[in-house]
MARBA-3410 file (N, C-alpha, C, O; in Angstrom, 1 decimal):
120
-27.4,16.4,-12.8,-27.1,18.0,-13.1,-28.0,18.7,-11.6,-28.9,18.0,-11.1 ~ -27.9,19.5,-11.3,-28.5,20.6,-10.0,-29.4,21.5,-11.1,-29.4,21.3,-12.3 ~ -30.4,22.7,-10.2,-31.1,23.2,-10.8,-30.3,24.0,-11.9,-30.6,24.2,-13.1 ~ -29.3,24.3,-11.3,-28.3,25.1,-11.8,-27.8,24.6,-13.4,-27.3,23.6,-13.9 ~ -28.3,26.0,-14.1,-28.0,25.8,-15.7,-28.9,25.4,-16.1,-28.9,25.2,-17.3
-29.9,25.0,-15.6,-31.4,24.3,-16.1,-32.5,25.0,-16.6,-33.1,25.6,-15.7 ~ -33.0,24.9,-17.8,-33.9,26.3,-18.1,-35.3,25.5,-17.4,-35.6,24.4,-17.5 ~ -35.8,26.4,-16.6,-37.0,26.6,-16.2,-37.8,27.5,-16.6,-37.4,28.5,-17.1 ~ -39.2,27.1,-16.3,-40.1,27.8,-16.4,-40.0,29.3,-15.3,-39.3,29.2,-14.3 ~ -40.6,30.2,-15.5,-40.0,31.4,-14.7,-41.8,32.0,-14.4,-42.7,32.1,-15.3
-41.8,32.3,-13.0,-42.9,33.0,-12.9,-43.1,34.6,-13.6,-42.1,35.3,-13.8 ~ -44.3,35.0,-14.0,-44.7,36.3,-14.9,-43.6,37.5,-14.3,-42.8,38.2,-15.0 ~ -43.8,37.6,-13.1,-42.8,38.5,-12.5,-41.6,38.9,-13.0,-41.2,39.9,-13.5 ~ -41.0,37.5,-12.8,-39.5,37.3,-13.2,-39.0,37.4,-14.6,-37.9,37.6,-15.0 ~ -40.4,37.2,-15.4,-40.4,37.2,-17.1,-40.0,38.6,-17.5,-39.1,39.0,-18.2
-41.3,39.5,-16.2,-41.4,40.9,-16.9,-39.4,41.6,-16.5,-38.6,42.2,-17.2 ~ -39.4,41.1,-15.2,-37.8,41.7,-14.9,-37.1,41.7,-15.8,-36.8,42.8,-16.2 ~ -36.7,40.5,-16.4,-35.8,40.0,-17.3,-36.1,40.9,-18.8,-35.3,41.1,-19.7 ~ -37.3,41.4,-18.7,-37.7,42.1,-20.1,-37.0,43.4,-19.6,-36.2,44.1,-20.3 ~ -37.4,43.6,-18.2,-37.0,45.2,-17.9,-35.4,45.4,-18.1,-34.9,46.4,-18.5
-34.7,44.3,-17.9,-33.0,44.3,-17.9,-32.8,44.3,-19.2,-31.7,44.7,-19.4 ~ -33.3,44.0,-20.2,-33.0,44.2,-21.4,-33.2,45.6,-22.0,-32.4,46.2,-22.7 ~ -34.4,46.0,-21.8,-35.0,47.8,-22.0,-34.3,48.4,-21.5,-34.1,49.4,-22.2 ~ -33.6,48.5,-20.3,-32.6,49.1,-19.8,-31.4,48.8,-19.9,-30.6,49.1,-18.9 ~ -30.9,48.2,-20.9,-29.9,48.0,-21.2,-28.6,47.1,-20.4,-27.4,47.2,-20.7
-29.4,46.3,-19.4,-28.8,45.9,-18.4,-28.1,44.5,-19.0,-27.7,43.7,-18.1 ~ -28.0,44.2,-19.9,-27.5,43.1,-21.0,-26.5,42.0,-19.7,-27.2,41.1,-19.2 ~ -25.7,42.0,-19.3,-24.9,41.4,-18.2,-25.9,40.6,-17.1,-25.7,39.4,-16.8 ~ -27.0,41.5,-16.4,-27.6,41.4,-15.4,-28.8,40.6,-16.2,-29.8,40.5,-15.4 ~ -29.0,40.2,-17.2,-29.9,39.4,-18.0,-29.1,38.0,-17.9,-29.6,37.0,-17.3
-28.0,38.1,-18.6,-27.0,36.6,-18.5,-26.6,36.4,-17.5,-26.0,35.4,-17.8 ~ -26.4,36.6,-16.1,-26.4,36.7,-15.1,-27.7,35.6,-14.3,-27.5,34.6,-13.5 ~ -29.0,36.1,-14.7,-30.4,35.5,-14.7,-30.4,34.4,-15.6,-30.9,33.4,-15.3 ~ -29.7,34.5,-16.9,-30.1,33.3,-17.7,-29.1,32.3,-17.2,-29.6,31.2,-17.5 ~ -28.2,32.2,-16.6,-26.6,31.3,-16.3,-27.3,30.4,-14.7,-26.8,29.4,-14.2
-28.5,31.3,-14.2,-29.2,30.6,-13.2,-30.1,29.5,-13.7,-30.6,28.6,-12.9 ~ -30.4,29.5,-15.5,-31.3,28.4,-15.4,-32.9,29.1,-15.9,-33.8,28.4,-16.3 ~ -32.9,30.5,-15.8,-34.1,31.2,-16.0,-34.0,31.3,-17.4,-33.0,31.8,-17.9 ~ -35.0,30.8,-18.2,-35.8,31.1,-19.6,-36.9,32.0,-19.5,-38.0,31.6,-19.2 ~ -36.8,33.4,-19.8,-38.3,34.0,-20.1,-38.6,33.6,-21.5,-37.8,33.0,-22.3
-40.1,33.9,-21.7,-40.9,33.9,-22.5,-41.0,35.3,-23.0,-41.4,36.0,-22.2 ~ -40.5,35.9,-24.5,-40.5,36.9,-24.9,-41.6,36.6,-26.0,-41.4,37.3,-27.0 ~ -42.7,35.9,-26.3,-43.6,35.9,-27.2,-44.2,37.2,-27.0,-44.4,37.7,-25.9 ~ -44.9,38.0,-28.8,-45.3,38.9,-28.6,-45.1,40.2,-27.6,-45.9,41.1,-27.3 ~ -43.6,40.1,-27.2,-42.9,41.4,-26.6,-42.4,42.2,-27.9,-42.2,41.9,-29.1
-42.0,43.4,-27.2,-41.8,44.6,-28.3,-40.3,44.8,-28.4,-40.0,45.9,-27.8 ~ -39.8,44.5,-28.7,-38.4,44.5,-28.2,-37.6,45.2,-29.9,-36.8,44.6,-30.5 ~ -38.2,46.7,-30.2,-38.3,47.4,-31.0,-36.7,48.5,-30.6,-36.5,48.9,-29.4 ~ -35.9,48.6,-31.6,-34.8,49.4,-31.2,-34.1,49.1,-30.4,-33.3,49.9,-29.9 ~ -34.4,47.5,-29.9,-33.3,47.6,-28.4,-31.6,46.3,-29.1,-31.6,45.3,-29.9
-30.5,47.0,-28.3,-29.4,46.5,-29.1,-29.4,45.2,-27.6,-29.2,45.5,-26.4 ~ -29.7,44.1,-28.1,-29.7,43.2,-27.7,-28.3,42.2,-28.1,-28.4,41.0,-27.8 ~ -27.2,42.6,-28.6,-25.9,42.0,-28.8,-25.5,41.5,-27.4,-25.4,42.2,-26.4 ~ -25.4,40.1,-27.6,-24.0,39.8,-26.2,-25.2,39.4,-25.4,-24.7,39.1,-24.3 ~ -26.5,39.2,-25.3,-27.5,38.9,-24.6,-27.6,37.6,-25.0,-27.6,37.3,-26.2
-27.9,36.2,-23.8,-28.1,34.8,-24.2,-29.3,34.6,-24.6,-30.2,34.5,-23.7 ~ -29.6,34.5,-26.0,-31.4,34.0,-26.3,-31.3,32.5,-26.6,-32.2,31.8,-27.1 ~ -30.2,32.3,-26.1,-30.5,30.7,-26.5,-32.3,30.1,-26.1,-32.9,30.6,-25.1 ~ -32.7,29.0,-27.1,-33.7,29.0,-26.5,-35.4,29.8,-26.1,-36.4,29.2,-25.8 ~ -35.3,31.0,-26.1,-36.1,32.0,-25.7,-37.2,32.0,-27.0,-37.0,31.8,-28.2
-38.1,32.1,-26.2,-39.3,32.1,-27.6,-39.3,33.6,-28.0,-39.5,34.4,-27.0 ~ -39.2,34.0,-29.1,-39.8,35.4,-29.7,-41.0,35.2,-30.8,-41.0,35.8,-31.8 ~ -42.0,34.3,-30.3,-42.9,34.3,-31.1,-44.1,35.2,-30.9,-44.8,35.1,-29.9 ~ -44.1,36.0,-32.0,-44.9,37.1,-32.6,-44.3,38.2,-32.1,-45.0,39.2,-31.9 ~ -43.0,38.3,-31.7,-42.5,39.3,-31.0,-41.8,40.3,-32.5,-41.5,40.1,-33.7
-41.7,41.3,-31.5,-41.4,42.4,-32.8,-39.7,43.0,-32.7,-39.3,43.6,-31.8 ~ -38.9,42.6,-33.6,-37.6,42.9,-33.5,-37.3,44.2,-34.2,-36.2,44.7,-34.1 ~ -38.2,44.8,-34.9,-37.7,45.8,-35.6,-36.8,47.0,-35.3,-37.0,47.7,-34.3 ~ -35.8,47.5,-36.1,-34.6,47.9,-35.9,-33.8,47.3,-34.4,-33.1,48.0,-33.7 ~ -34.0,46.3,-34.1,-33.3,45.7,-33.0,-31.7,45.6,-33.3,-31.2,45.2,-34.4
-31.2,45.8,-32.4,-29.8,45.2,-32.6,-29.5,43.6,-32.3,-29.2,43.4,-31.1 ~ -29.6,42.4,-33.0,-29.5,41.4,-32.7,-28.1,40.5,-33.2,-27.9,39.3,-33.0 ~ -27.3,41.4,-33.9,-25.8,41.2,-34.8,-25.1,40.2,-33.7,-24.9,40.6,-32.6 ~ -24.8,38.7,-34.0,-24.7,37.9,-32.9,-24.9,36.9,-32.5,-24.1,36.0,-32.2 ~ -26.4,37.0,-32.3,-27.0,36.3,-31.6,-27.3,34.7,-31.5,-27.6,34.5,-32.7
-27.3,33.8,-31.1,-27.8,32.2,-31.0,-28.9,32.3,-31.2,-29.3,32.7,-30.2 ~ -30.1,32.0,-32.1,-31.3,32.1,-32.2,-31.7,30.3,-32.5,-32.8,29.9,-32.7 ~ -30.9,29.6,-32.6,-30.7,28.3,-33.1,-32.1,27.7,-32.9,-32.9,27.5,-33.8 ~ -32.3,27.4,-31.4,-33.1,27.3,-30.5,-34.4,27.6,-30.3,-35.3,26.9,-29.8 ~ -34.4,29.4,-30.9,-35.7,29.8,-30.1,-36.8,30.4,-31.4,-36.6,31.0,-32.5
-37.8,30.0,-30.8,-39.3,30.3,-32.0,-39.2,31.5,-31.6,-39.2,32.3,-30.7 ~ -39.1,31.2,-33.3,-39.2,33.0,-34.1,-40.6,33.3,-35.0,-40.9,34.4,-35.6 ~ -41.5,32.0,-34.9,-42.5,32.3,-36.0,-44.0,33.3,-35.3,-44.7,33.3,-34.3 ~ -43.7,34.1,-36.8,-44.6,35.6,-36.4,-43.4,36.3,-35.8,-43.9,36.9,-34.9 ~ -42.5,36.5,-35.8,-41.8,37.7,-35.7,-41.8,38.4,-36.8,-41.9,38.0,-37.9
-41.6,39.9,-36.4,-41.2,40.9,-37.4,-39.8,41.6,-36.7,-39.7,42.3,-35.7 ~ -38.8,41.3,-37.5,-37.4,42.1,-37.9,-37.0,43.0,-38.9,-35.9,42.9,-39.5 ~ -38.1,44.2,-39.1,-38.1,45.0,-40.3,-36.7,46.0,-39.7,-36.7,46.6,-38.6 ~ -35.7,46.0,-40.5,-35.1,47.2,-40.2,-33.6,46.8,-39.0,-32.8,47.5,-38.5 ~ -33.9,45.5,-39.0,-33.0,45.1,-37.8,-31.4,44.6,-38.1,-31.1,44.0,-39.2
-30.7,44.8,-37.4,-29.0,44.5,-37.7,-29.1,43.2,-37.3,-29.4,43.0,-36.2 ~ -28.8,42.0,-38.5,-28.8,40.5,-38.2,-27.7,40.3,-38.3,-27.3,39.4,-37.6 ~ -26.5,40.9,-39.1,-25.0,40.2,-39.2,-24.5,39.4,-38.2,-24.4,39.8,-37.1 ~ -24.1,38.4,-38.5,-23.7,36.9,-38.2,-24.5,36.5,-36.8,-23.9,36.2,-35.8 ~ -26.1,36.5,-36.7,-27.3,35.9,-36.5,-27.3,34.2,-36.8,-27.3,33.7,-37.9
-27.3,33.5,-35.7,-27.7,31.9,-36.3,-29.0,32.0,-35.8,-29.5,32.1,-34.7 ~ -29.5,31.9,-37.2,-31.1,31.8,-37.1,-31.5,30.2,-36.7,-30.6,29.4,-36.5 ~ -32.7,29.9,-36.7,-33.1,28.5,-36.8,-33.3,27.8,-38.1,-33.7,28.4,-39.2 ~ -33.0,26.5,-38.1,-32.5,25.7,-39.6,-34.1,26.1,-40.1,-34.3,25.9,-41.3 ~ -35.1,26.5,-39.5,-36.5,26.1,-40.2,-37.0,27.5,-40.6,-38.2,27.8,-40.7
-35.8,28.6,-40.8,-36.5,29.7,-41.6,-35.7,30.1,-42.7,-34.5,30.4,-42.4 ~ -36.0,30.2,-43.6,-35.7,30.2,-44.8,-34.5,31.6,-45.1,-34.8,32.5,-44.3 ~ -33.6,31.9,-45.9,-32.7,32.7,-46.1,-33.8,34.4,-46.5,-33.6,35.5,-46.2 ~ -35.0,33.5,-47.5,-35.7,34.5,-48.4,-36.7,34.7,-47.1,-37.2,35.8,-47.0 ~ -36.9,34.2,-46.3,-38.0,34.7,-45.1,-37.7,35.6,-44.1,-38.3,36.5,-43.5
-36.1,34.9,-44.1,-35.4,36.4,-43.0,-35.3,37.7,-43.9,-35.3,38.7,-43.1 ~ -35.2,37.9,-45.1,-34.5,39.1,-45.9,-36.1,39.6,-46.3,-36.2,40.8,-46.3 ~ -37.1,39.1,-46.7,-38.2,39.7,-46.3,-39.0,40.9,-44.9,-39.4,42.0,-44.8 ~ -38.6,39.6,-43.9,-39.0,40.4,-43.0,-37.8,41.5,-42.8,-38.2,42.6,-42.9 ~ -36.8,41.2,-42.5,-35.9,42.2,-42.5,-36.2,44.0,-43.4,-36.3,45.1,-42.9
-36.3,43.6,-44.9,-36.7,44.4,-45.7,-38.3,45.3,-45.5,-38.7,46.5,-45.4 ~ -38.9,44.1,-45.5,-40.3,44.7,-45.5,-41.3,44.3,-43.8,-42.5,44.6,-43.7 ~ -40.8,43.9,-43.0,-41.4,44.1,-41.9,-42.3,42.8,-41.8,-42.8,42.6,-40.7 ~ -42.5,41.9,-42.7,-43.3,40.5,-42.8,-42.9,39.5,-41.6,-41.7,39.4,-41.2 ~ -44.2,38.8,-41.0,-43.6,38.3,-40.1,-42.9,36.7,-40.5,-43.0,36.4,-41.7
-42.5,36.2,-39.8,-41.5,35.0,-40.1,-42.9,33.4,-40.4,-44.0,33.0,-39.9 ~ -42.2,33.2,-41.2,-42.9,31.7,-41.7,-41.9,30.6,-41.3,-40.7,30.7,-41.7 ~ -42.2,29.6,-40.8,-41.2,28.8,-40.4,-41.2,27.5,-41.5,-42.3,27.1,-42.0 ~ -40.4,27.0,-41.8,-40.7,25.8,-43.2,-41.0,24.9,-42.0,-40.6,24.8,-40.8 ~ -42.2,24.1,-42.9,-42.7,22.8,-41.8,-42.1,21.2,-42.7,-42.3,20.1,-42.1
END
């Protein structure tokens, strides 16, 4: 298999560009970059209030990210690192969360903004 479709670490400039695509609502452009194998790291990023539906977030690190009031409905976050993320009032219907997050932990974060703690 070639580099196409392989998840590759990307330079910081590309990480910023891909983050800005989501801020600007360019989900299709973001997904095009993902299809090229670019895997951004959104650790500690503020994604507050952003509509992320349809974005390809599979495998993206959201460690300590802020997802308050974000619309993440339907996202596949199963292989994403969500430790320390906060999701106060996020829209989460249909999200495929990582196995190491309990339902109680998710609900506490959505209701009260607590940081997610993983099951070890």
